[in-house]
Phi, psi and omega in degrees: 000124176249122182251147172267121191242123169257140179237119176259111190208174171294162185306120186302324188291344187258357188276160169266106192292329192292338174243017187259114183292324175299316180301316184298319177302319181291315175301319180295317180301315183293322179297335180270006175089016176271145176270154189238140175224133182232143179213159175257153188297335179289350178260022178265149177216146173243117188215119177058036179078007180243144177263106185254141180225146179255122182199200187219142167291156184208143169251132180250153174212151192273060176225114183305129179091337179237029196276348187218129171246111183267151175271189183289155171296136177220156175255116187237151172270123184297338179293343175291339184273157179275323186222143166237125172272115179272101196225012176289151180280156172302166026286147178272076184255188182294332173298314179296314177300322178295321184297324179295321178296318179300315183290338173299331180299327184256341179276139007263002178305310164271123181284118178261128181239109006270161177314114186298329182294319184280333172293321177294325183272000181229060174310138198299318181277340175273316182309319182301334184289346179288353184240091181303134178091355181266340189257155166295163175313128184215135176237133174242125185186165170251357188277105183299328178291325175294326176292318175300323178294319180300312179295326177293327179282324191245353177076220181308140179214165175252135178246134182208155175295146182288325185244025176277190183195159177070013179088001181297135172077005182272130182215143174271138171232127184287167189295338179244019181295127185277000189266008184299316179296322181292317179302314180296326171301318177296320182294323180293329180289335183281319187182182187259000185286154171302163174245166173256127171250130182218135183301133180297133180252107185305328180302351180300332181292343174267354173126165180244113186277127173257111177256131179264134178235136175244117183053050171083356184248134182289138175245346174162178188213157166234158170258129181251113185257124182291156172303151172314126179086356178256158168252343185271123188253352182310134180304326181293342183242024172104003177294158181254126182270142177216157175290148179206149176264153174283136181268174177299319176297314180304312180295325175301315178300315180292327176291328179290318183262340184307309179301323177293321174303313185293316182303322186276358181076023179269085194282330184232112189224144170239121176255148178254122180239128177242123191053240181257011184251137167273122180254338179208147168239112187265122179236000180281284179222064186298140183252178174120345186295324178298311181295319179299317177298313185295322184271331188238341185087348180287125183250090185299332178289328175291318178301315181296315180290328171303319183285321177303310184297322174302316183297311181296329180292334177258004181291000000 
């Protein structure tokens, strides 16, 4: 089977390929005989019921700095493709949401991974609240008095933007930290969205586990360990990846959320687990597949493409 694959992502020429999950997906697709076309979301258009994108065909190779050979710029109708990989990074803002509305026009005739309707309906830090008992104590609000009350009840807490990504804007505030008002002022300068206050989990010093799921089933995990004195373990901000096994609690969490992921068409998902708690369900452009393959030999992209090909074969 040879599929025509379009990839909606941030500029391919600027990525660091050694840690990039999207690039691994592209390499795997190419190795399986699929053709690749890449575009950025700002080059999408909706006209007369058609979703048109301006982009380039591309051949990829696993050499940093020489990783992409582009064809000429073309304007293509997304309905011509078999698969679209929705892989641009957050922030999950109105531009992101608009792109999911565009992709709704072609999905599922053109298979969009992940389902754009459900990406839009499952913001990563909100979606997890649909599963009672899996999170640490969590408050989502813009009300400063509610945040003070939350801290009075739970002590040390983490404050983070609702629609951020990659660890950006995440800060720990101690129970007597005088900077809460100043932090809220900064968040208000960025936007009008609520923030998340979450009880600090001391186990974060041992790492933040990223578990990858394909079609609702866990395929493997890596542990992301923060630098000494830090709480942010995201690889994008200096976290260190290491091999880790899934615990009984990890399997329990995956069983709780897995059927809903599958039902929604959220085929490639990364969840974040600290200690016994699930903190996020990442559905936009989850990462970790490169590190998972390097440390364990498990290739989540191969598993994903197996599933995509099964779906397209029966379409």
